[in-house]
N, C-alpha and C positions, 0 to 999 in steps of 0.2 A: 468428595461429599456425594452423600447418596440424595437420590432424590423423593426419600421420605422428611428428610430435615425441611421445618416450615419457615424457618428465622434463621436470619446472618446476624446479630445485632440487631437495630433496631428493624430489618427487612424481612418484610415476611417475604417469602419465594415464591414466583406464582407459576411459574413456568422454563424449563430448561430450551434456550434457544438455541446454542449451540456447544456443543462437545467439544475437546479438544486434549488433546496429550499432556497439558500443562497445565491448561485454566477450562476452566466453564463457564457461561454465559447465559444467567439467566434476570429474565424478566420478576421485577421485584419491587413492591411496596412499602411505601413507608409512612407507617400509620399514622406518627406526628402528624404531617402536614400532608398526606392523603397523596403524596405525588409518586408519578410510575416511573422507574429509574431502570436502567440494564445494572448489571451486578457483573461483575469479572473475579473470578476465585480463585485462588489455586483447591487443583486436587489434593485430596487427602494426601495422597503417598509424595506431594511437590513441598510439603510443610517445613521441610528442612531442607530443601534446596537452594540455596542463600544466591545462587546466579540468578535465579529463577524469579526466589523475592524480591533482588536488588531489578528485576528487568521489571516486575511490576510496579515496582516504588517509583523507576524512571518514569515512566509511562505517566502517572500521578502525577510527577514534579513539570514534566514538560505537557502535559495536557490540559490541566487545572488553569492554565494563564491563556491557552486560545479562546477565541470567539468568534468564527466564520460560520456564515453558513452554509461551507463546505468543509467546515471541518467538524468530528463530532465532540460534543462538549464533555469534559469530564469534571468530575462535579469534586470528587473527592479520593483522597489513599488512606484506607483503613486498615491499620494492623493492632488495632487492642483486644480481638477475636485468636481464638487459636490459628485461625487462617487470611492470612492478609487479603483483601477485596481493593475492585475500583468501585464510585457508583462514577454511572455514567448517563449519558442522553439514553432515552429509549428510543431508537430509530430503527421501526419494521422496513427492512428490506434481505434484497440478497447479496452476495458481496458480488464482485464482480467476476469473478473466474465463475462461477456458475455458471452467470447467465450466457458468459464465452459459450460453456459447454451444453448447456441444457435450450438457450433461448436468444438461439444464435438468427435463425430466419425473423426473428421480430426486431432484433437490437440494432443493425445498420441504418436504417432511418435516425435512428436517437443516437449516433456515433461522432455528430460534430457536436452535439452540443455537451455528453458526457464528456468532451475532449477539453473543452475549454471549463469547466467546472474542476476535474482532476486536474488540469494546469495551477486551477488560479488558486487550489487548495494549497499543492506543494509550494507555491509560488508564497501565498501569507508565511505558512512555514516559516520558510526563510529569511523573510522579511522578518521575523519574531528572533532570528539568530540560531536556528534550528535546523540539521538534514536530518532528513526522518531515515536514510539508509538499510528502506527496508522496502522500497515502493513496488510491489508489484499487486497483479489484480485481484487476488483476495486482502487486499488491504483498502478497497474501494465498496463501496456500499453504495449503492442503487435503489433508489423505493421504485415503485408502481408508476410512479408519478414524472421518472427523470432526475427528478434529484441525490446528487454526488454525494457524501462524505465521508474524508481518509480518514484510516482508524490506527493504531496501532503503531502509539509514541514507543514501546521498551527496550527498542534498543537507538533510537534516537542522540544525537549529536550536534553539541554547540561549536557552531560554525566554527569557535578560536580558542577550541580546548578540545583533544581531538581522546578520548577514552582510554586506558589501559586495561590488560586483564588484573587478576588477582594476584598472575605470579610478577608482574613488573613486563611481558612482553604483550607485543602490540594487540589489542584486540580486534579480530576481523568477525567480523558475525553478515549477515544478512543470506540470502536464499539465491541457490548458483544459478537460478535461470535469468536469474536479473543481474545479478554484482555486478559494477563494471571494475577494469581492470586495474588502477586503482586500490579499492575494495581489496580483493583478491592477493592481492603484493603488498594490503598492508600500510601503503604509502598512505600519508597525507590526502582528507577528503576534504569536498567542497559542493556546492548547490549542482555543480556540473557533477557529480556521482548522484545523487537524485536526479538529475536530465537523463542518463544513461539509463538508469531504472525505468525511468518514466518512458525511454524511446522500445525500450524492452516491451514494455505492455500495450505501447500504440502496437508495436507491431504483431503481438497475439491479438489486441482487438481487433484487427484489421484484413486477418489469416486467420486464426484463429489457434495457432502455436506461436512461442516464444522466436526469436531467431534465432538461438543456440540447443540444440541438445547434443547426447553423449551417451554411448552408453554404459559409463559408466562418472562416476562425478569428477573423477579428474580430468577425463575427456571433455566433459561439459564446461570444465573452468577451464582449461588450456582454448578451446573455441572463443571463448570470451576476449582472452588476451591477443590471440593470433587470427583467427577466422575472417575474413570477409563475411558480413552479415547480407543474406541474398533482399535486393529489393521486395518492397511489396507488391508491388504487379506482377511479380514472378507467382505472386498465388491470389492474388485479385484483381482483376484488370479494371474493376472500378474507379479502383482510387487513382487518382491524379499522380501524374507525374512531380508535379511541383511538390505535390505531399511525399511525398515517397522520399521523396530529395530530402526533404526536414528531417524526414526521420533517419533517413541513414546519417546526417549532419548528429543529432543525437545518441549515434554509436559508435562516434568517433573513439577508435582505442586509446590517445591524445586528450584528456581531459579539456584541454586549452584550445583544442579543435571544435569544440562542441559547442550551443547554445550557452552562454553563460547563467543562464537564470531562464525561468517558467517564463518570467516577464518577457523576455529576448524572444523568448519560441512564441510565445503568444501574438509579439508583435510581426515574428515572422508571418504565423498563422492568416494572420488578419488579412493579410493580402494578397491567400490564395486560397483556392480551393480542396477541400478532401477527398470530391469524385470527383470524375471525370465530367465533365458538361455533358446532359441528356444521356446516360448512365444509369439504368435504375440500382440504386445501393442495395446491392448483398453482400453478406460476410466474406466470400468468396466463391470459384465462379464450380465449385463442386456441393453447393448447398444448394 
């Protein structure tokens, strides 16, 4: 959809917030009740893509029942017009990936509160019966005031019902840098799957990079399956040994050996410090 198009349904498009390969996100205004919202709409070239349409529909199906201060509100999924779209809460914030990349010198002092809110958002999602399946820094928005919101439920799955593809095979989806071993193998998923992705996010938040990398996608996935992650303290000596050990627990290959929920993670975190006593928090020793 081009920026010259003024309306989508009853919503007047104001400005493009974010462009993507599949969807654009717009700030929009609903004339009927004078409400400002965010609109997530498929691109013109994706209008016949059944997989992407179903993912957008799934995001609406999941999000419309969620109501938590650290989770983005989803108000409606609308497919009555030529392009399906979601109507969501307008939340002016950057995603955590952008902040790690561009604002690391000012981010470090906010990390304890970011960690808490990020964990509570996932714990709430799990309590509602869903696994996010794509936990990554890009899917957390953080406002200038430090408010965190979890976004993007397009591939979320019910805890008790695993999806299959249109061709009858197990559907393997996610983002390679944050995928748990059981997710890569197409095994049943659980809360612990999101705990692993969360651990990858925490590693990146405190070191500037995910726990694993590779010269190609296959190598990266193999490292998730077989390689031991380096402790955070190898990159950031301001982080406490106790918190480093907790993050290493979230990254265990065997999901049974991880904290079994984000509630358990928060309980364990409540007894330890993220930073070493007396250390000035920075993202890494190189910053």
